[in-house]
N, C-alpha and C positions, 0 to 999 in steps of 0.2 A: 479615441481609437483612430489609428491611421487606416484610411479606406483604400490604400493602394491595392491593385489587383493581386499582387504576390506578397502576402505578409511574410515577415521574417520568422514569425512564430505562430503556431496554432496551440491555443490553450484549451484543453479538453477537461470538462467537469461532468462527472456522473451525478445525477440527482436522483435520490430515492426518498421521497416524502420529507425533503428538507428545503422547501422553496424559499423560505426567508433566509436561511443560512446561505443558500446558493446565491441569492440576490445580494446579500451583504459581502460575500466573497468577491463577486464581480464588481461591486462598487469599490472595493479596496484595490482591485486591479486598475480600474479607471483612475483612482486617486494617486496611486503610488508607482505606476509603471510609466517610465519616461524614456525617450530616446530609442523606442523600439516599436516597429509596426507589428500588429498582431490581430488575430481573429479569435473569437471565443466561441467554442462549440459546447453546448450543453446537451447531454444525452439523458433523457428521462427514462428511468427503468420501470415504466408502467406504474407510476406511483399511485394513481387512482384517487388522489386527494386534492385535485385541482391545481397541482404544481404547474402543469403546462400552461393553463390559462393565467395563473398568477405571474409567471415569468414572462409570458408573451405580452401581457399588458404593460409591463414595466421595462422590458428590455427589447427594443425593436431592432437593435443592431447585433444581436446574437443569433448564431445558427442554432436552432432548437430542433433536435431530433427526438423522435418517440420510438423507443424500443418496442417490439411486439409483445414483450412480457418482461418480468424481472429476470433478465438474462445474466445478472451478476456483474461484478466489477470489471473483470478482464475482457469479457465479450462486449460489454458496453463501451469500453475504451477502444477496442478494435473497431467498433462501429463509428466512433468519433474520428479515429485516424483515417478511416476510409473517406470521410467527408472533408478532411483537412487539406489545406493548400500549401502549407509551409514545409520546409525541409527540416525544421526543428520543432519538436513537440514538447509541451509541458502537460503532464498529467497531474491534475490538481484536485484535491478533495474539496467537497463543498463546505466542510467545516474548517477551512483555513482562512486566515486574514493576512494579506500582504502588508509588510511594513518596509520602510525605506524604499530602495529600488531593487529589491532582491531578485526579481525576475530577470532584470537586465544583467545583474551580477552573474547569475547562472548562465545566461545566454552568452555573455562575453567569454566566460571560462570555457564553455563547450566549443565555441568557434575558434578559440586560440589554442586548443589542445585536440588536434585531430585524432589522437590515440584514445580519447575518451568517448565511450559510447553513451554513457548516461551519467548524470550527476544530480545531486540534491543538496539542499541547504539544511541548516540546523532548524529543527522544529521546536518552538518554544511553547511552554504551557501558558495558561492565562496569567500566572504570576511572574512570567519572564524567565523562569528556570528552564533548563534544557530538557526537552522531552525525548521520547523514542524517535530517533531519526534514521538509524542505520543499524546494521548487524553484520557480523561475519557470516560467511556461508554456513548454512544450517548443516550440522553433522550430528551423529549420535553423541559425540563428545559434548557438543553444544548443550543438548538436553540433559546429559548426565551431570555436567557441571552446574546446571541451573538449580539442581536440588541439593547441592552441597555448598553451603555458604562460603567456605574458604576457597572453593574452586570456581566460584562464579566469575564470569567474564566481566572485567571492569572496562567499561567503554571509554578508554582513554582517548580514542579518536574524536569523541565529542568535544574535547577540550583542546584540540589542536588549533594552532593559530594559522596554519597554512592548509591548503587542500590536501586530503589524505585518501589513499585508496582503501576501499571497503568491500565487503562481500556484496552488499546491496544497499540501496537507499529505499526507504519505504515509498509506496505508491502515492502517498499523500502529496508529495511534491517532487515527482520524478521527471526531470528534463532529459529527453532522449533524442539522439540523432535519428532522424527518420530512416536513413539508410540502414543503421544498425537494427532498428526495430523491425524493419521489413525483412532484412536478411535473416534475422533470428526467427521470423515467422509470427511475430506479434505475440500476444498473450495466448497461452494454451487454453483452448476452449473447454477442456475437462475440468478446469478450476472454476468454481462459482464464487467463492470468497476465500481469502487468506492464501498466502504463500505464492500467489501468482506472480508478484513482482520479484520475489527471490528466485523463482524458477526461470523467469524471463532473463533476469540478470545473469544467471548461470550460463544461459545460451549466448547472451551477448558477449560475455567474457571468453567463451569458447571460440568466438570469431576473432579474438585478438584485441578486443577493446578493453579499456579500463572502466571501472565504476568508481566515481569520486564523490567524496563529501566536501562541499565548499563552505567553510564556516563563516565566511563574510556574508553569505546570503542567509537571512533569518526570516522565518515565517511563523506566525502564531498558528498553532494547531489546537482547536477546541476538541481534543481527542475524545472520541466516544459520541460526539453530538450527531455524527452522520450515521450512527448505528445505535448501539446501546452500551452503557457502561458495563464493565466486566461482571460486576456482581448482579447485574440486571439482565444479562444476556439470556435469551430464550434457549431452551434446550436444543432447538433446531440450529441456532448459531453456534453453540458449543460443539455440537456433533460435526457441523460443517468445518469448523476450525481444525478439529482433530483429524477428520477425514482428509483435509487438504494436506496436512503434514504427512500422512501415509502416502498420498498421491505424489507429493514432492519427492520423497525418498525413493519411490519406485522409478520416477522419471530421471532423477539426477544420478542415482546409483544403480541399483538393480532390484529384481523382484524379491530378493530375500530381505532387503533392508526394512520394509514396512513391518515385517514380522519381528525383527530385532527391536524396532522402535516400540512396537506394542508391548513386547516383553519387558523392555526397559521401563516404560511408564507403569505397567501393572506391578512390577517388582518394587518400584519406588513408592507407589501408593500402599502396597502391602506392608512394607517396612514402616511407613509412617502410621499406618493403621495399628500395627502392633505396639508402636511406641506410645500412641495415644489411646490405648485400649480402654482406659477408664474414663475418658472424656467423651461424654455422649455427643456433644455438638461436633467435635472433631471427627468422631467415628461416622456420624451421619454425613458430614461433608465429604469425607474420603470415599465412603461407599457410593455416594452420588457420582463423584468424579470417575470412579471405576466403571460405573454403569454407562456414563457418557462415552468413555474410551472404548468400552466393549461394543456399544451400538455403532460408533464410528468405524471400528474395525470391521464389523459385520457389513456395514455399507460399502467399505472399500472392497471386501471380498466379493460382494455381489455386483460390483459395478460392471 
């Protein structure tokens, strides 16, 4: 790491009960990041599992911040940004592994394209296949098409050879111009988990910046390791995910849109339930999903 007083880049990692993953992520930064001065800021979200001591014993050149509680992804990153010294920020998940010199690739692109507010690279699965890296802006049509196979969005941008403009890049590897981040107001504190990066990207784009996917930058994402895999998600996490979608539609569009989204989901589940009426396991699964959606919507209404 370059110890110059003004680093070119501040790398912010939020840790929540993943000390070994966070340590391995930081080791990969040390090993693969060349030609760029940087600082690393780790925000521990009140893990309560010895994460802070584990990381402090092994990493004496990292800025380690302790959140007053589990304040969520967006608020923890805001806390990290407040302690950052660089004009360029990289928000990086603890379950990522840097390969090649991808951080420098993203940094060089952002510096040479002043119209870009944020960018991200291709996130690769363990087997080297391309994973969830980006998405168009979330709309009602986005969720409508997701349940109709022939209308599903085909992420052709993931196979682009050159940088391509996208709706947003996911927060697992989001490099953002500090000026854009601060002008947009940072992450909205109302979000705890999910949709916060898409909502922030929307505000950054409203300022006139572009959001870009840079395919030459590739980072391994051990998706699900910093939380829980989809099938193993707790009810709390599932409710929070659905709640964040309602909140996103309220903030990006208007107060009627969460109602539209709720009706869309419930209608889709009802149709699927009728189609699989004689399949007990399918009926049980869909009934459970409808219950999650209903609880999330009640939470949204009571916020």
